[in-house]
LUMDRENDO-757657 format. One record per atom (N, C-alpha, C): residue number from 0; x negated, y, z negated; residue in one letter. Coordinates in steps of 0.2 Angstrom, whole numbers, plus 2048, in hexadecimal, padded with zeros to 3 digits. Layout:
REM residues N
PT/num/c1/c2/c3/residuo
PT/NUM/X/Y/Z/A
...
***
This chain:
REM residues 117
PT/num/c1/c2/c3/residuo
PT/0/7B5/829/834/Q
PT/0/7B6/821/833/Q
PT/0/7B9/822/82B/Q
PT/1/7BE/81C/828/V
PT/1/7C2/81D/823/V
PT/1/7BF/816/820/V
PT/2/7BF/815/81A/Q
PT/2/7BE/80E/816/Q
PT/2/7C3/80E/811/Q
PT/3/7C7/808/811/L
PT/3/7CC/809/80B/L
PT/3/7CA/803/809/L
PT/4/7CA/804/801/V
PT/4/7C7/7FD/7FC/V
PT/4/7D0/7FD/7F8/V
PT/5/7D2/7F7/7F8/E
PT/5/7D9/7F6/7F3/E
PT/5/7D6/7F4/7ED/E
PT/6/7DA/7F3/7E8/S
PT/6/7DB/7F1/7E2/S
PT/6/7E1/7F1/7DE/S
PT/7/7E2/7EA/7DC/G
PT/7/7E7/7EA/7D6/G
PT/7/7ED/7E5/7D7/G
PT/8/7EB/7E0/7DD/G
PT/8/7EF/7D9/7DD/G
PT/8/7EF/7D5/7D8/G
PT/9/7F3/7D0/7D8/G
PT/9/7F2/7CA/7D2/G
PT/9/7F9/7C8/7D4/G
PT/10/7F9/7C6/7CC/S
PT/10/7FF/7C1/7CE/S
PT/10/804/7C2/7C7/S
PT/11/809/7C2/7C7/V
PT/11/80E/7C5/7C2/V
PT/11/815/7C0/7C5/V
PT/12/819/7C0/7BE/Q
PT/12/820/7BE/7BF/Q
PT/12/826/7C2/7C0/Q
PT/13/82A/7C0/7C4/A
PT/13/82F/7C3/7C6/A
PT/13/832/7C8/7C1/A
PT/14/833/7CE/7C3/G
PT/14/836/7D3/7BF/G
PT/14/82F/7D7/7BC/G
PT/15/82A/7D6/7BB/G
PT/15/825/7DA/7BB/G
PT/15/821/7DE/7BF/G
PT/16/81C/7E1/7BD/S
PT/16/819/7E7/7C2/S
PT/16/813/7E7/7C3/S
PT/17/811/7EA/7C8/L
PT/17/809/7EA/7CA/L
PT/17/806/7F3/7CD/L
PT/18/802/7F4/7CC/R
PT/18/800/7FB/7CF/R
PT/18/7FA/7F8/7D5/R
PT/19/7FA/7F9/7DB/L
PT/19/7F5/7F7/7DF/L
PT/19/7F2/7FF/7E1/L
PT/20/7EC/7FF/7E2/S
PT/20/7E7/804/7E3/S
PT/20/7E5/804/7EB/S
PT/21/7E3/80B/7EE/C
PT/21/7DF/80B/7F3/C
PT/21/7DB/810/7F4/C
PT/22/7D3/80F/7F3/A
PT/22/7D0/814/7F2/A
PT/22/7CC/817/7F9/A
PT/23/7CD/81C/7FB/A
PT/23/7CB/820/802/A
PT/23/7C4/822/803/A
PT/24/7C1/821/806/S
PT/24/7B9/825/807/S
PT/24/7B9/826/810/S
PT/25/7B4/82A/810/G
PT/25/7B2/82C/819/G
PT/25/7B6/834/819/G
PT/26/7BA/833/81F/T
PT/26/7BA/83A/821/T
PT/26/7C3/83A/820/T
PT/27/7C2/83B/818/I
PT/27/7C7/83D/815/I
PT/27/7CD/841/818/I
PT/28/7CC/846/81A/A
PT/28/7CF/84C/81B/A
PT/28/7D3/84A/821/A
PT/29/7D0/846/827/S
PT/29/7D6/845/82D/S
PT/29/7DA/83F/82C/S
PT/30/7DA/83D/824/I
PT/30/7DF/838/825/I
PT/30/7E7/83C/823/I
PT/31/7EB/83B/829/M
PT/31/7F2/83C/82A/M
PT/31/7F8/83A/824/M
PT/32/7F7/832/824/S
PT/32/7FC/830/81F/S
PT/32/7F8/829/81D/S
PT/33/7FB/828/817/M
PT/33/7F9/822/814/M
PT/33/7FF/81D/813/M
PT/34/7FE/816/814/A
PT/34/803/811/812/A
PT/34/802/80B/810/A
PT/35/806/808/80F/W
PT/35/804/800/80A/W
PT/35/808/7FC/811/W
PT/36/806/7F7/813/Y
PT/36/807/7F1/816/Y
PT/36/80A/7E9/813/Y
PT/37/80A/7E5/815/R
PT/37/80A/7DE/80F/R
PT/37/80B/7DA/817/R
PT/38/80A/7D5/815/Q
PT/38/809/7CD/819/Q
PT/38/80C/7C8/816/Q
PT/39/810/7C4/817/A
PT/39/813/7BF/813/A
PT/39/810/7BA/817/A
PT/40/80E/7B2/814/P
PT/40/80C/7AC/818/P
PT/40/812/7AD/81F/P
PT/41/80F/7AC/825/G
PT/41/814/7A9/82A/G
PT/41/817/7AE/82D/G
PT/42/815/7B7/82A/K
PT/42/81B/7BB/82D/K
PT/42/818/7C1/82F/K
PT/43/81B/7C6/832/Q
PT/43/815/7CB/835/Q
PT/43/815/7D0/82E/Q
PT/44/810/7D5/830/R
PT/44/80F/7DB/82D/R
PT/44/814/7DF/82C/R
PT/45/816/7E2/826/E
PT/45/81B/7E7/828/E
PT/45/81B/7ED/823/E
PT/46/81D/7F1/824/L
PT/46/81C/7F9/820/L
PT/46/81F/7F9/818/L
PT/47/81B/7F9/813/V
PT/47/81F/7FA/80C/V
PT/47/820/7FF/80C/V
PT/48/81C/806/80C/A
PT/48/81E/80B/809/A
PT/48/818/80F/80D/A
PT/49/81A/816/80F/R
PT/49/814/81A/812/R
PT/49/816/824/80F/R
PT/50/810/825/80F/E
PT/50/811/82B/80B/E
PT/50/80C/830/813/E
PT/51/80F/837/814/I
PT/51/80D/83A/818/I
PT/51/80A/840/816/I
PT/52/803/841/815/S
PT/52/801/847/812/S
PT/52/804/84A/80D/S
PT/53/806/847/809/G
PT/53/809/848/803/G
PT/53/80F/84D/803/G
PT/54/813/84D/808/I
PT/54/818/84E/80A/I
PT/54/820/84B/808/I
PT/55/81E/847/80E/S
PT/55/823/840/80C/S
PT/55/821/83B/80A/S
PT/56/827/836/809/T
PT/56/825/82F/808/T
PT/56/82A/829/80C/T
PT/57/82B/824/80D/N
PT/57/82F/81F/810/N
PT/57/82F/81A/80F/N
PT/58/832/816/80E/Y
PT/58/831/80F/80A/Y
PT/58/835/80A/80E/Y
PT/59/834/804/80F/A
PT/59/838/7FF/811/A
PT/59/83E/7FE/80D/A
PT/60/844/7FC/80F/D
PT/60/84A/7FC/80E/D
PT/60/84A/7F6/805/D
PT/61/845/7F1/807/S
PT/61/843/7EA/803/S
PT/61/840/7ED/7FC/S
PT/62/83E/7F3/7FC/V
PT/62/83A/7F4/7F5/V
PT/62/83C/7FA/7F4/V
PT/63/840/800/7F9/R
PT/63/844/804/7F5/R
PT/63/847/805/7ED/R
PT/64/844/809/7ED/G
PT/64/846/80A/7E3/G
PT/64/843/805/7DE/G
PT/65/83D/801/7E2/R
PT/65/83A/7FD/7DC/R
PT/65/831/800/7DC/R
PT/66/832/801/7E3/F
PT/66/82A/803/7E4/F
PT/66/829/80B/7E7/F
PT/67/823/80F/7E4/T
PT/67/823/815/7E5/T
PT/67/818/814/7E7/T
PT/68/81A/819/7EE/I
PT/68/813/81A/7EE/I
PT/68/811/821/7EC/I
PT/69/80A/822/7EB/S
PT/69/809/829/7E8/S
PT/69/801/82A/7EA/S
PT/70/7FF/830/7E9/R
PT/70/7F7/831/7EC/R
PT/70/7F5/836/7E8/R
PT/71/7EF/835/7E7/D
PT/71/7EB/83A/7E3/D
PT/71/7E6/83B/7E5/D
PT/72/7E6/843/7EA/N
PT/72/7E3/846/7ED/N
PT/72/7DB/846/7EA/N
PT/73/7DB/848/7E5/A
PT/73/7D3/84A/7E1/A
PT/73/7D0/842/7E0/A
PT/74/7D5/83D/7E1/K
PT/74/7CF/837/7E0/K
PT/74/7CF/834/7E7/K
PT/75/7D2/836/7ED/N
PT/75/7D3/833/7F4/N
PT/75/7D6/82B/7F3/N
PT/76/7DC/82B/7EE/T
PT/76/7DE/824/7ED/T
PT/76/7E7/826/7EE/T
PT/77/7EA/820/7F2/V
PT/77/7F1/820/7F2/V
PT/77/7F3/818/7ED/V
PT/78/7F6/819/7EA/Y
PT/78/7F8/814/7E5/Y
PT/78/800/811/7E7/Y
PT/79/802/80A/7E7/L
PT/79/808/808/7E6/L
PT/79/80A/803/7E0/L
PT/80/810/807/7DD/Q
PT/80/811/806/7D7/Q
PT/80/817/801/7D7/Q
PT/81/819/7F9/7D7/M
PT/81/81E/7F5/7D8/M
PT/81/81F/7F4/7D2/M
PT/82/826/7F5/7D0/N
PT/82/82A/7F3/7CC/N
PT/82/82F/7ED/7CD/N
PT/83/833/7E8/7C9/S
PT/83/838/7E5/7CA/S
PT/83/835/7E1/7CF/S
PT/84/82F/7DE/7D0/L
PT/84/82C/7D9/7D5/L
PT/84/830/7D5/7D6/L
PT/85/830/7D2/7DC/K
PT/85/835/7CC/7DD/K
PT/85/830/7C6/7E0/K
PT/86/832/7C1/7E0/P
PT/86/82E/7BC/7E3/P
PT/86/82D/7BC/7EB/P
PT/87/831/7C0/7EE/E
PT/87/832/7C1/7F6/E
PT/87/82E/7C6/7F8/E
PT/88/82A/7CA/7F1/D
PT/88/823/7CE/7F4/D
PT/88/81F/7CD/7F3/D
PT/89/81D/7C7/7F3/T
PT/89/818/7C2/7F2/T
PT/89/814/7C3/7FA/T
PT/90/80E/7C5/7F9/A
PT/90/80B/7C9/7FF/A
PT/90/803/7CA/800/A
PT/91/7FE/7CA/804/V
PT/91/7FB/7CF/805/V
PT/91/7FC/7D5/806/V
PT/92/7FB/7DA/803/Y
PT/92/7FC/7E1/803/Y
PT/92/7F4/7E5/807/Y
PT/93/7F6/7E8/80B/Y
PT/93/7F1/7EB/80F/Y
PT/93/7F2/7F5/80F/Y
PT/94/7EC/7F8/80C/C
PT/94/7EB/7FF/80D/C
PT/94/7EB/800/814/C
PT/95/7EE/806/817/N
PT/95/7EE/807/81D/N
PT/95/7EF/810/81C/N
PT/96/7E7/811/821/A
PT/96/7E9/81A/822/A
PT/96/7E9/81B/82A/A
PT/97/7EC/81F/82B/K
PT/97/7EC/824/831/K
PT/97/7E9/829/834/K
PT/98/7E5/829/837/V
PT/98/7DF/82D/837/V
PT/98/7DE/832/83D/V
PT/99/7DF/83A/83D/G
PT/99/7DC/83D/843/G
PT/99/7E2/83D/848/G
PT/100/7E3/842/84B/L
PT/100/7EA/844/852/L
PT/100/7EC/83D/854/L
PT/101/7E8/838/854/I
PT/101/7EB/831/858/I
PT/101/7ED/82E/855/I
PT/102/7ED/82E/84C/S
PT/102/7EF/829/848/S
PT/102/7EA/823/849/S
PT/103/7E3/824/84A/T
PT/103/7E1/81D/848/T
PT/103/7E1/819/843/T
PT/104/7E3/812/842/D
PT/104/7E5/80F/83E/D
PT/104/7DE/80B/83A/D
PT/105/7DE/80D/833/Y
PT/105/7D9/80B/830/Y
PT/105/7DD/806/82A/Y
PT/106/7D9/7FF/828/W
PT/106/7DD/7FC/825/W
PT/106/7D7/7F7/820/W
PT/107/7DA/7F8/81A/G
PT/107/7D6/7F4/814/G
PT/107/7D5/7EE/814/G
PT/108/7D1/7E9/810/Q
PT/108/7D1/7E3/810/Q
PT/108/7D6/7DF/80D/Q
PT/109/7DC/7E3/80B/G
PT/109/7E3/7DD/807/G
PT/109/7E1/7DC/800/G
PT/110/7E5/7DC/7FD/T
PT/110/7E6/7D9/7F6/T
PT/110/7ED/7D3/7F5/T
PT/111/7EC/7CE/7F2/Q
PT/111/7F0/7CA/7F2/Q
PT/111/7F6/7CD/7EC/Q
PT/112/7FC/7CC/7EC/V
PT/112/801/7CE/7E7/V
PT/112/805/7C6/7E7/V
PT/113/806/7C3/7E2/T
PT/113/80A/7BB/7E3/T
PT/113/80E/7BE/7DB/T
PT/114/816/7BD/7DD/V
PT/114/81A/7BE/7D7/V
PT/114/81B/7B7/7D6/V
PT/115/81F/7B5/7D3/S
PT/115/821/7AE/7CF/S
PT/115/827/7AE/7CB/S
PT/116/82C/7AA/7CE/S
PT/116/832/7A9/7CB/S
PT/116/832/7A5/7C5/S
***
């Protein structure tokens, strides 16, 4: 079992920055990858960024060059640094962990990010 707790959401004006944090607890050693997803009202949840065992990262085209995912293994925490925010980045952001050989999905409770123009 893995528990994920997000923090760092809030409201910011366009062009601003926010950093999201996701603290993991439980069977940390079994986490294969961690990611951030987001879901805007009326839209499907979409992948924003994923890091795989500290080896590789990938990003949605809409955030590449503006967002950075990173992981601090000592703190069991993954971060999402979001720069040059746009109103279309407004959404609830969810932390995700894929755990074990069958990549079971675990989710955090979500944190709201609101970007005003």
